[in-house]
C-alpha positions, 0 to 999 in steps of 0.5 A: 542351797545352804552352802551359798547362804552360809558363805554369804553369812561368813562374808558379812562376818569377815567384813564386819571383823575387818572394820576395826581401825587397828588394821594397817590399811584402815589407818589411811582410808582417805588416801587409799579409798580411790585406788582401784588396785588397793588389795583391801578394795579388791577383796572388799574388806576396806573400812566403810561408814554405811556398810551395815545398811547394805549387809542388813538388806542382804541378810533380810533378803537371804532369810526371806528367800530361805523361808520361801524355799522352806515353805515349798520344801526346796531347802536342803539341810546339811547332815553332819555325820560323825562317829559320836552321832552314829552311836547314839542313833536310834534303831529306827534311824539306822534301819531308815539309813540302811533302807536308803543305802540299799535303794539308791545307787551311788554317784561314784565308787572307788574300789581298790583291787587286790593288788595295791598297784592298781586303782579301778574307778567306775561310773555307773549310769546316773538316775534322773531323780535328785538324791539327798546327801544322806544317801550319798554318805551311806554309799560312801560308808559302804565303800569304806567297809568294802575297802577295809574288807579287801585290805583284811583279805589281802593281809590274811592271804599274805600272812598265809603265803608267808607262813607256807613259804617259811615252813617250806623254804628256810633259806630265804633271807628276811626283808631289810628295813629299807625294803619294808619302808619302801613298801609302806611308802608305796602303800601310802602313795596308793592311798594318797592317789586314791584319796586325791582321785576321790576328792577330785571326782567329788568336785568334778562329777557334780559340775559335770552332772550340772552342765549335762543336766543343763544341756540335756534336761529330762523335760523343758518348758521351751520359751523364747526370750531372744527379743528381750536379750536383743533389747538389753544389748541395744540399750547397752549399745546406746549407753556405750555410744552416749556415755563413752566419756565414762569409759575413758581415762580423761572424761573431758577429752573423751566426748564422742560427739566432739570427736566425731565432729572433728572426724576422729574416732577414738580407739577405745570407743571403736573397740567397745562398739565392735565387741558389743555389736559382735556379741549381738551377732553371735547371740543371733547365730546361736539363736538360729542354730538352737545350740544350747551348748554353744550358748552355755560356752558363750555365757561362761565366756561373757560372764568371766570376761565382762566381770574381769573387765568391769572390776579389774581392767576398767578401774585401771583405765579410768583410774576410778573405782567401779562404785564411783562410775555411774555410767559403768554401773548402769551398763553393768546392770543392763548386762546383768539383766541380759545374763539373767535372760540368757540363763533362763533361755539356757534353762528352758532351751531354745524354741524348736521353731522360729517362725517370722518376726516377733512383731508379726504375731498380732495384726493391729496398728501397734504392730503395724507401725512398729514393724514399719519402723523396724524396716526403716532402720538402715541395713537392719532388715537386710542384715537380719535377712542375710544372717537368717539365711546363713545360719538356717538350713534351707534349699533356697538361694539368698535372692529367693530367701529375700523374696520370701521375706519381702512377700511375707512383710508385704502380706503382713502389712496388708493383713493389718490394714484388712483387720483394721477395716473389719474393726472400723467398717465403712457402710456401702454408699455412705460418704466419708465423715468430715472427721476423717476428711478434715483430720487426715486430709487437712493434716496432709494439706498442712504438711505439704504447705509447710514443706513447700514454704519451709525454707522461707519460714525457717530462715525468717524465724531462725533469726528473728525468734531464735537468732543470736546477737553477734556483736563485733569484737574488733573494727579496723579501718585502713586508708591507702593512697595510690597503692603505697604505704597505708597512711592511716590504720586504726582499730576500735575495741571493747569500750570504743564499741558502743551499743545504742540505748533506747533514746538514742535509737529512737532519735536515730530512727526518727532521722529516717522517718521520711525515707521508706527504703531506709525504714524498711531496712531498719525494721529488721534491726533492734538497738542491740544489733547496732554498734557504733565504733569510735576510731581515734583520729591519730593513726596508731602506726607511723608512716614509714615510707622510704624517701624514693617512694615518697618522691615517686608518690609526689610525682604521681600526685602532681601528674594530672595524666596519671590515675591516682585513687584513695582506697578505704577498707575495713574489717569486722571481727566477730565471735565464731563460736556463736554461729557466724559463717566467717570470723571476719567480714571485710570490704574495700572501696576505691575512689579517684581523687580530684586534681586540686585534692592531689596537688594539696596532698602533694604539697603536704607530703613535700613539707616545708614551712608553707601554709599549705603543708599545715592545712588539712586536706578534705577528701569528699564522699569516700567514707561509708558511715553505715556498713553491714556485717552479715554472718558471712565474710562480705561486708557492704555499705548500706545503700538504703541509708546512704547513696553514693552521693551521701558518703561523708567527707574526711580531712587528712593532715600529715603531722611531724614530730618537730620537737625531736630529730626523729623525723617521725610522721603520722597522719591524722584524720577527722570525720566531718558532718553529723555524728552520733557521739562526740561531735567535736572530737577529732576522730572517725565513727563507723556505724555497724549493723550486725545480722543475727546468726542462727544458734549452733544447734540449727546452724547445719540447716541455716548454713544452706541458705534459702536456695540450698534448703529448697534444693536439698530438702524440699526437692528430696522430700517432694520426690518421696511424696510423689512416689505415694501419689504416682505409680499406684496403678502399677501396684493395684494387683498386689495392693488391693487384695481383699483377703490375704489369709491364704497367702499368709498361711502359705508363707508360714507353711514355708517357715514351718517345713523349713524348721522341721527339715522338710526341705523338698517340701520347702522348694515345692511351696516356694515354687507355688508362691512364685507361681501365685504371684505370676498368675493374676487369675490364681491370685484373684481366686486365692484372695477372694473373700470367704463365703459361707 
């Protein structure tokens, strides 16, 4: 215990020592503090302002922990044994030490044999009791004494042999100095080898013994924390999905919602999600196989892998330190909770029997609704059933396994309802209370009515209450004669697009007060929804028709037998990001020209100094003064405010630049009649009624329209609702079971014999369960109420 506490104290002292400013890396702290791979940042010796506070909290927590362990006698103090202290020890301490050495077995022993060329290492069987370090030091002292006695015996034997050889054989030559050096070197190598093996074993044996005791404990308080580990993994999964921007290099461009809306899946997001999901599957497999060794290996791989990724790889990818990444810290905190739960599971061991779902331990409303919610998650129930079948020893086929799981789930739901009926009994012959009838029945009635009228209610409220005003950005008008080059093109933008104020809007409404159809239309609009576009009378482009086309146009205008019409078209551009279905709404109208009008236009185009070429020509009833701009691309004239006979008149005149010899021509148009603004100006005016658009958050529903919502929402929900009100007669045999305790016990017996390895009995019990569901008479006997 005291080793890691001393290590923490040393780390705090080292960190304090490196806070001085004379170190080279502390001179440019602001420059290097955001570099994740700067060596002081990795080691943790960078200069900080508030480091003392966190270190003080760590020390206080350490001392508090140590005091608690000392109170319970669980703190181990290191015994430093040296030669000076051994001489000063009293006789009582020596006798106590000898007694401990005599009573305790050594963890390991290294014996040097008589020959210096061999090293013999033995590992006696280790006792289960925990030994103190003083007994280990005593055993090492006995090993040193035995090793020195063996050396003295070997030395005395070699001396005796050498004296005998010297007395008997005098002719043997003395050993050379080189041979003596080689023998001494060989002895030192043997000593070094023995010392290396000794130190290696001092490190290896405790680690091996730790993992051995972890996997094969003398006793274990078996517990099951898999549910908590699964919840921690689920929280980490959610953090990855919604906080992916914190795990990428460019946080602004790594928004997963925008990427998925564009049908793009980022590579790092896919890798992280698959790895997280894969670890959850592996954890489930280890839990079902109950292999503690596999869990230990998986835990070690996860600990080293995640820490290497979080503190080395991730800062390099994001170019931010781990301490500056809040989402990564949250993910790491939840993962640390998972590591703690996994360590507790390893320490206590896996449960020997896994029976059913953790939500089926109690029979109440909470477990009932949670279990049904668990079964509603797509593919979760199926994936769990298949994984359980793969990693559980059983004789059942996959279809039989799923059949047992479905029966167990159904019986559990029935058991919850029967328990609720026992808690809240209904007396026989007594009518249902009004609270129940109006509470449950009234709620169902309101829900069904809302579903039936949902599309109409939604489309009405989404624009009137939550609708967004989408005023036009550009209004353009184009007039074409007979399909030739357009004679007039003009656009209104910014200041030329005016919104009515309240006095002007009231005056405008008053002009249609006697027209019921117009008033019904105007009730859907407010003053912010009406835009008045002022269009300059002079065309913004020259009339660049070729001379042959001009002569052909004049000929067609003068020919009364040929058809010749004027085409009026307009386009309205809106802000697409506010929720409009289309950016531009357009439409065009075509009107035939009278013969007198055609002759006047032909004379105007032909030119000359005649009076007719300088007189404006009036084109009657072709200008739609009120147009509607819906959210789609179909803009139409408003028939409620103007009929076909009430289209306004315009005057046209072809202007020529006589001051220069450029022969430039352009058309000038003017709107006759009453206008809202600038009555006397030579210009056009167009009143645009803009429909409100649904907000972007509700655009996915509003985009279907009323008929689309009825077809996709109401009919689909109605199909599911109909399943609850029809086909009940076919399931009475399996739904109306008064007492399901015997069937529930049969299912749990199948789980129990499977866990104990009685696979033949599992087949028999499964056959019994299937026969029970095939025999209505046996089912009636099994589900009768218990009688005293």
